[in-house]
C-alpha positions in Angstrom: 23.4 -1.6 -1.7 25.3 1.6 -1.3 24.0 5.1 -1.1 25.3 7.1 -4.0 23.7 10.5 -3.3 26.8 11.9 -1.7 29.1 10.7 -4.5 27.4 11.9 -7.6 26.9 15.5 -8.7 25.1 14.6 -12.0 22.4 12.3 -10.7 20.8 11.3 -7.4 19.6 7.7 -6.9 16.6 7.5 -4.5 16.3 4.3 -2.4 13.2 4.3 -0.4 11.5 1.8 1.9 7.7 2.0 2.6 6.1 -0.1 5.5 2.5 -1.3 5.0 7.0 -0.8 3.7 7.9 0.4 0.2 11.4 0.8 -1.2 11.9 3.2 -4.0 15.5 2.2 -4.9 14.1 6.0 -16.1 11.3 6.5 -17.7 9.0 9.5 -18.3 7.6 10.3 -14.8 4.0 11.2 -13.9 5.2 13.7 -11.3 7.8 16.4 -11.6 11.1 15.3 -10.2 14.3 17.4 -10.1 16.5 16.8 -13.2 19.2 15.2 -11.1 16.9 12.7 -9.4 16.3 9.1 -10.7 14.1 6.5 -9.1 15.2 3.2 -10.7 13.2 0.7 -8.6 10.5 0.2 -6.1 10.5 -2.7 -3.6 7.5 -3.3 -1.4 7.3 -5.0 2.0 4.1 -5.4 4.0 0.7 -7.1 4.1 -2.2 -7.6 1.7 -2.3 -3.9 0.8 0.8 -4.2 -1.3 0.9 -8.0 -1.9 0.9 -8.4 -5.6 0.6 -12.2 -5.6 3.1 -13.7 -3.2 0.4 -15.6 -1.3 -0.5 -17.5 -4.5 2.7 -19.5 -3.7 2.4 -19.6 0.1 0.5 -22.2 2.2 -2.2 -20.0 3.6 -5.9 -19.6 3.4 -5.4 -15.8 2.9 -5.6 -15.9 -0.9 -7.3 -14.1 -3.7 -6.1 -15.6 -6.9 -9.6 -16.2 -8.1 -12.5 -14.2 -9.4 -14.0 -11.7 -8.7 -10.6 -10.4 -7.5 -8.8 -8.7 -10.4 -11.9 -7.9 -12.5 -10.5 -4.4 -13.3 -6.9 -5.6 -13.6 -5.3 -6.0 -17.0 -7.5 -8.5 -18.9 -9.7 -9.0 -15.8 -7.2 -11.6 -14.5 -7.0 -12.5 -10.7 -3.3 -12.1 -9.9 -3.4 -12.5 -6.1 -3.9 -8.7 -5.5 -6.5 -8.1 -2.8 -8.4 -5.6 -4.9 -10.5 -5.3 -8.1 -7.4 -3.9 -9.9 -4.0 -2.6 -9.0 -2.7 -1.9 -5.5 -0.5 0.9 -4.1 2.8 -0.7 -5.0 1.7 -0.7 -8.7 0.3 2.8 -8.6 3.3 4.4 -6.9 5.7 2.7 -9.3 3.8 4.1 -12.2 3.5 7.5 -10.6 7.2 7.9 -10.3 7.8 6.5 -13.8 9.2 3.0 -13.1 6.5 0.6 -14.4 2.8 0.1 -14.1 2.8 -3.3 -12.5 5.1 -4.5 -9.7 5.4 -8.3 -9.8 5.5 -10.5 -6.7 8.9 -11.9 -5.7 7.5 -15.4 -5.7 5.9 -15.1 -9.1 7.2 -18.2 -11.0 7.5 -16.0 -14.2 9.7 -13.4 -12.5 12.7 -12.4 -14.6 16.1 -10.8 -13.6 14.9 -7.7 -15.4 12.0 -7.5 -13.0 14.3 -7.5 -10.0 16.2 -4.5 -11.4 13.1 -2.3 -11.3 11.5 -3.7 -8.2 9.3 -6.4 -6.8 6.9 -6.9 -3.9 7.9 -9.1 -0.9 4.6 -8.4 0.8 2.3 -11.2 2.0 -1.4 -10.9 2.9 -2.1 -11.6 6.5 1.4 -10.7 7.7 1.7 -8.4 10.8 4.1 -5.7 11.9 7.4 -6.7 13.3 9.3 -4.5 15.8 10.2 -1.7 13.5 13.6 -0.4 15.0 15.7 -3.5 14.3 14.2 -4.0 10.9 14.9 -0.4 9.8 18.4 -0.5 11.3 19.1 -3.7 9.3 17.9 -2.0 6.1 20.2 1.0 7.0 23.1 -1.4 7.4 22.4 -2.6 3.8 22.8 0.9 2.6 19.2 2.2 2.6 19.1 5.8 3.5 15.6 6.9 2.6 12.9 5.0 4.4 9.1 5.8 4.4 6.7 4.0 6.7 3.0 4.0 6.2 1.0 4.4 9.3 -2.2 2.4 10.1 -5.5 3.4 8.5 -8.7 4.1 10.4 -9.2 0.5 11.2 -12.5 1.0 12.9 -14.1 2.4 9.7 -13.2 -0.7 7.6 -16.4 -2.5 6.7 -15.6 -5.7 8.5 -14.7 -3.8 11.7 -17.9 -1.8 11.5 -19.8 -5.1 11.3 -17.9 -6.5 14.3 -17.7 -3.4 16.5 -19.9 -0.7 15.2 -23.2 -1.7 16.6 -26.5 -2.2 14.8 -25.9 0.9 12.7 -22.4 -0.2 11.8 -20.8 3.0 12.7 -17.0 3.3 12.8 -15.7 1.4 15.8 -13.8 4.2 17.6 -11.9 1.8 19.8 -10.1 0.4 16.8 -9.5 3.9 15.4 -8.0 5.0 18.7 -5.7 2.0 18.7 -4.6 2.9 15.1 -3.9 6.5 16.2 -1.9 5.3 19.2 0.1 3.0 16.9 0.7 5.9 14.5 2.0 8.2 17.2 4.5 5.6 18.4 5.7 5.0 14.8 6.1 8.7 14.1 8.1 9.1 17.4 10.3 6.1 16.6 11.1 7.4 13.1 12.0 10.8 14.6 14.4 9.0 16.9 16.0 7.1 14.0 16.4 10.3 12.1 18.6 11.6 14.9 20.6 8.4 15.5 21.2 7.1 11.9 23.6 9.5 10.0 22.4 10.6 6.6 19.1 8.7 6.9 15.7 10.1 6.0 13.1 8.0 7.7 9.7 9.5 7.0 6.2 8.7 8.4 3.5 8.6 5.8 0.1 9.6 7.3 -2.6 7.6 5.5 -5.1 7.7 8.4 -6.3 11.3 7.9 -6.8 11.2 4.1 -8.5 7.8 4.1 -10.7 8.8 7.0 -11.8 11.9 5.1 -12.6 9.8 2.0 -14.7 7.5 4.2 -16.6 10.3 6.0 -17.1 12.4 2.9 -17.3 10.0 0.0 -19.1 12.3 -2.4 -16.3 14.8 -2.1 -14.1 12.3 -3.9 -16.6 10.8 -6.3 -17.8 7.9 -4.3 -21.3 6.8 -3.2 -20.7 4.0 -0.7 -18.1 4.0 2.0 -19.4 1.7 4.7 -19.7 -1.5 2.7 -17.5 -3.3 0.3 -18.4 -4.1 -3.3 -18.1 -7.9 -3.0 -21.0 -9.8 -1.6 -22.9 -8.1 1.2 -19.9 -5.9 1.7 -20.0 -6.5 5.4 -17.8 -9.5 6.0 -16.6 -11.0 2.7 -12.8 -11.0 2.2 -10.3 -13.4 0.6 -12.0 -16.8 0.2 -15.4 -15.5 1.3 -15.3 -13.1 -1.7 -15.7 -15.5 -4.6 -17.8 -15.8 -7.7 -19.7 -18.8 -6.5 -21.2 -17.3 -3.3 -20.7 -13.6 -3.8 -22.1 -11.1 -6.3 -20.4 -7.9 -7.2 -21.9 -4.5 -7.0 -23.1 -2.9 -10.3 -20.5 -0.1 -10.1 -17.2 -0.8 -8.4 -16.1 2.8 -8.9 -18.9 4.0 -6.6 -17.4 2.1 -3.6 -14.5 3.1 -1.4 -13.9 -0.5 -0.5 -13.7 -3.6 -2.7 -14.2 -6.2 -0.1 -14.8 -5.9 3.6 -11.2 -4.9 4.3 -9.4 -3.6 1.2 -10.1 -0.4 -0.8 -10.8 -0.3 -4.5 -8.2 0.6 -7.1 -10.0 4.0 -7.5 -9.6 4.7 -3.7 -5.9 3.8 -3.9 -5.6 6.2 -6.9 -7.2 9.0 -4.9 -4.9 8.4 -1.9 -1.8 8.3 -4.1 -2.8 11.6 -5.7 -3.2 13.2 -2.3 0.1 11.9 -1.0 2.6 11.6 -3.8 4.0 15.1 -4.1 4.6 15.5 -0.4 5.8 11.9 -0.2 8.5 12.3 -2.8 9.5 15.8 -1.8 10.4 14.7 1.7 13.2 12.6 0.2 14.8 15.3 -2.0 
């Protein structure tokens, strides 16, 4: 891949990598972009937050290609997304006018046309690799615009409240402190890369603060429950523990910030995207 922004006066091609990473690399767009800017594709790397079904075809117990996952997806089909509906990769691709659903790279029905507009390489349960060599490698491939999602307030995720929040299941501040420390190091590292990689635009995307505010002030955003997931008891169920045999589903998914004990609902993702999208895209123009 080559960066074409410096060689074209009529159109600017935006190639972007997000780390949870997403890569935004024409249609009618949902946000207002400059007339000379086109975003032809989105490619996602990361964990279960942006996994759109790769784990369906991977030997792992971290799977969700069964009900009740996907109950609010198109046709109520479980696709391997760790959510009741769509995940951030889908929502961001739709928001910038690419497509409404980003397929998994390992989807057996993947077509060459899908590759041209973007896929997800993310895998649920994966962890962060050392970021500098990975981003430098992407830069070597021609990527110039790189966005990296920071860690969320991990201590306020339902499962971590259960494990470390005491009898009242408060936010486990130890885990939140660890997430904030991680985020500060990521932000500093991206600032360094900005100075050392010519023409690059590495950007840190802060999801900690907006998600923390949603969790602490759920009614402000139209939610009723933020300390438990919708699946099962909401305290521990995730992946294989969230299933239609042993787990019931809450009466109103839209009232919950979290779908299972780890992953937000599609509604929460939509709120987050709406809070971040304008700033997120403008940082790359």
